[in-house]
Structures are given as structure tokens and as C-alpha cells.
N, C-alpha and C positions, 0 to 999 in steps of 0.2 A: 478669807480665801483659803486638818490634824497633821499630822505634820509629816511632810516629805522633806527631803533635802533641800528642794527649791521653794518651800512654804516658809514664808517670811511672816506670816500672820501672827499678831502680837498677842493676841488675848484669849488664845486656846479656841477649842471648838466644841465646848461641851453646852449643856442645856441652859446654862445662866447666860452664856453668850448668844445662843439661839434666841433666847426671849429679849436679850438687850438689841439685838438686830432687827426684831419685830417691832419693838418699840421705837427705836430709830426710824424706820421705815414710815409708820403712821404719824411721829411727829414731824417729820420732814415733810411727809403730805399736807399736815395741816398749815406749816409755816409757808411752803411754797405755794399751796393752791392747786396743784396739779403733779400727777404722776408722769405724764408725758408733757412737754413744753406746748402750749396751745399752737404755737406756729408750726411746729411738726405735725401733731394730731391732726390738724387740718389738711395736710399734704398727705398722708398715709394712705394708700389704697385698700380695699375690702380684704385683699388677700397678701397682704404686707408680710415680709419676713423681719422678724425683730430679734435682735441678739442682746443678750444682758450678759456683760463681761464682768467677771469677778463677782459671781451671783451670791456666793455664799449660802445662805439657806433657801434661795429662790424668791424670797418674799416679794420683790419688785416684779419678777417674771410672773408668778401666780397671781399678783393683783391686776396686772394689765391684761392678762389672759381674760379677767372676768370684764374688764372695760372694753376691750376691741373686740370686733367680730369674731366668731369662733372659726372663721376662714383664716385667721392670721396664724402664721406658724412661728414659733417662739422657741429660741435655741438659747439656752442658759449654760454658760461657761464658768468654770472655777478651776483653779489649781488643786484642788482636793476635793474629792466626793464626800467628805466626811459630814457635811451638813445637808447634802441633797434630800429632799423631802421623800418619804416613802410611797406617797401618792401623788398623781398630778393629773391636769386635764390631758385630753388626747393630743392637743395642739402644743404642748410644751415638752422640749426635750432636754434633759440635763446632761452635759458631756464635759470631760476633764481637758483644759487646755490653759498653758500658762499664757498670760497677756504680754509677758516679756519675751516671749517668741513668737515667731510667724504662726499664724493659724494654718491647719490644715488647708492645702489648696481647694478642695472640695467646696470650702465656706467662702473663698475669695468672690467679691464682687456679686454677692446674691442677698444682701440685706438692705431694706429701706431704712433702718433704724437701728444704731448700735448705742446701748445705754451702758453707762458704766458710772461708778461712784465710789467715794470713800477708798481711795487708794492711797492716799497722801502719805500716811504712816508707813507704808512699805516701799515707798519709792526713794531713791536715789536720783541726782540730778540727771544723769544720763538717761534715766528711765523714762521720763516724760515724752522726748521726741520718739523714743522706741516703741512705746505702748501705742502712741498716737499714730505711727506709721501702720503697725500691726492693725489697729482697731480700723483705720482708712481703708487698709486693703479688704476689708470684710464688705464695703459698703458697693451697692451699685452707683454709678454715676448719679450726681446729685443727691445721693443718700444722707442720712443725717447722723452725726454724732452727737449725743446729748450725755455730759460729762457733768456730774455735781462732786464738789468737795466741800468740806468744812475747813475754814481757815483756822489751824490750830496753833498759828504763830501769835494770835492776837486773842486768846481767850482772856475774858475778863471775869473777876469775882465782883458781884454787885449786889446791894441790899434791896430788898423790896419793900421794907418798911419806912414809914414816913420819920419815925423817929430815928437818932444814930444809934448804930450798932456795929461795933467792929468784929471782924473775922480773922482768925489766924491759921487755923488747919485747914481748911479748904483753898486759901492763896498759896500755902506751901506745897500743896498737893498739885496744883497748877503749875507752879514754878518748878518743881521739880520734873514733871512730865515735860514742860517746854523745854528745859534743858536738854533732856535727854533725847527729845525728838528734833533738837535745833537743825540738825544737819539734813534732815528729811523736809522739814516743813518750813523752815526760814524764808525758801525761795520758791516752793510749791507751786503756788498759785501764779507767779510769774512765769514760771517754766512751762505751765500748762497752757497760759496765755500765747507764749512764744511758739510753742508746738502747733497750737491751734491755727495762728496767723500764717505759719509757714506752710502747712498742708490742707487748709480747708478755706472755703469761701463763706462769704455772707455770715461771719462769726459775729456772734452777740454774748453778752454775758449778763445773765439776771442775777443780781445780789440782793438777799434779805438778811434780816436779822432773827436769831432765835428768840429773842424776846418781843417780836413784833406782836404776838399775841400773848396775853398776860397769861391764859390758862395753859400754856404750853411751856412756861418757864419752869416751874418746878419738874414736870416730867421730862423735860430734856436735861435740866439738871442732874437729875437721879440717874438717867440714863447715861451721860458722860461719866459721872462719879463711877459708876459700875463698871464700865470699861477701864477708867484710869486705875482703880483698885485692883482690878483683875491683871492689869499690865504691871503694876507693882509687886504683885505675889509671883508672877512668871519671871519677872526680871530680878526679883529679890532686890528692888530698890531700898527696902529697909528690911532690918531683921524682924523675924515674925512678931516679937513682943512690941517693937515700935509700930508696926504696920496695924496691929491690933488697935493701939492708941490712936493711930491716924483715922482709922475707920469710926471710932468713937468721936473724935472731935470735929470729923466731917459732918457725921449725923447731927452733932450738936449745933455747928454752922446752920445746916439746912433748916433744923427745927427753928432758929432763929430769924430766918427769912433771907439766908444768903441764895443766890442763884447766879448760874454760869451765862454768859452772853457770849457769842460768837457770830460772825458772818457765814453764810451758806451760799456757795456760788454755783450757779449752773451754767455752764458754757455750750452753746450749741452753734453748730457749722455744718456746711455741706461739703460733700467730695466733689471737686472739680470736674465738669463733664468732661473735659480732654486729660485727665489725669491718667497716666500709663502704669 
């Protein structure tokens, strides 16, 4: 979500991060098996209005523009325009908006679907209810929210080899990241569920594991490691010399078969017909 006073994005907005977000999108699609939850896609009209909140580079919005009819109107919101693409289809609009504040009135009650994902590291406990309320305001009656998050509180370093191998550096990186993020991530999924149950109806959650498909284990791990090392550099988690040793140690662990596993959750629900 470069950096304005309100921009809490932890990883920077350079080309490396743009590439990581692209990889994250395609790995997530492979593991989930969909870009839009099948229950939602079956009910979208040909002239649907779709919002992508916290769009970043717009990779999800640009992807679904190719999947949905070209009569679909897609609006992609982010707190910063720094990663907005220079070219786009005719039916995709990029605009600046902070999901933690109410969206402009002109957008209220106009969307059939609001998609949002990967906000957990930028959220404090009160933010879940606030962002959900702002997102629900965008929806038409019975419109859908589709909100995806990775559970960053339960990251695991596992081995892919049959023989025993021990790892030290990658687990240390995970522990350091988890400790720094604990205030944001420890109850994030619970808060998301509570906000959905309070403000939506017909709520369900699809949960899958990032190691469900063996061929995505290494790409997912490398994508996560790239993000964590970028966070460590931006936050100065270690002095430069230690960080360089961390990079080398993580690379060695990956070469020896270490991979990261996490749960990915997609929550969907509908705005109640009678919500004022």
C-alpha cells in the first residue's frame, strides 16, 4: 500500500517488491485454485462493479480484468499511487484511498464485489472492524466481500528431504519476524472473523496450506524470504554485517531443502439486504 505519512507499508515500493507481489499473486492463485471465489463468480452480473482495496501494483485487478467480461468496471484503490501501473485496460481505474478511512461517498453502495488481501501486517486490533465497515459501505445490498490473508502467526520452517537436516538461520528469521509482528498478527485472523460475523451475512472461510502443491513450496518460500529480508533491512532488525550473514545462512538452508509453510485464508460474506 512509497511512503506518505499514513502509509504503513513495511517493505518499500521498489521494483524488487513489485516483482515479489507479482510472484505472490501467481503462487496464491495456484494454491487457492481461483482468483475470485467460485460462489461469488457464479453470481456476478455481466456488468459487475468490482473494487480491489489495497491494490498495490494492481496485479489482482489486472488479472481479473482478463477473466471477467470487458463490461465489468474495476476500481483499484491504494493508499499510495507509487506502484500503480503505467498502462491498464479501459475498464480498470486506479485511485488513491486509505482503507482505514471512509471511502468517498460517490463509491458507496455501488460495488458487487470488494476484494482485499494481505493487510495483516499493517493492521492494529481496532483496524479490522474499521476497515470492514468501510469496505461494506462500498457494497450494493447482497454484494460480496472477498478478503484473503496469510496467517503470519503460525509460520513453520519444514524440510522437504527424506533424510534429517537441521536448519538454524531460516528459523531465526521467522522467529524475529514473528516477534516483531506479534502485536499485529497474533489475533488478526480472529479479529477478521469477528468483524465479518458482525457486519456480513452468509460468511464462510476457505483455508488452504501453502505446501498443498509441492511445486509451489520453493517459490512461496523464496517469495516470503524476499519480503522478510526487505523488512529486516528497512526496519534495521540487524546491523548490515549481520544481515548479510543472515542472507547467506538463509540461502544455505533453502539449498538444503528448507521451506516455509503457512495457512492462507479467504473469507467471503455478503452485505445484508437491509443494512442502512
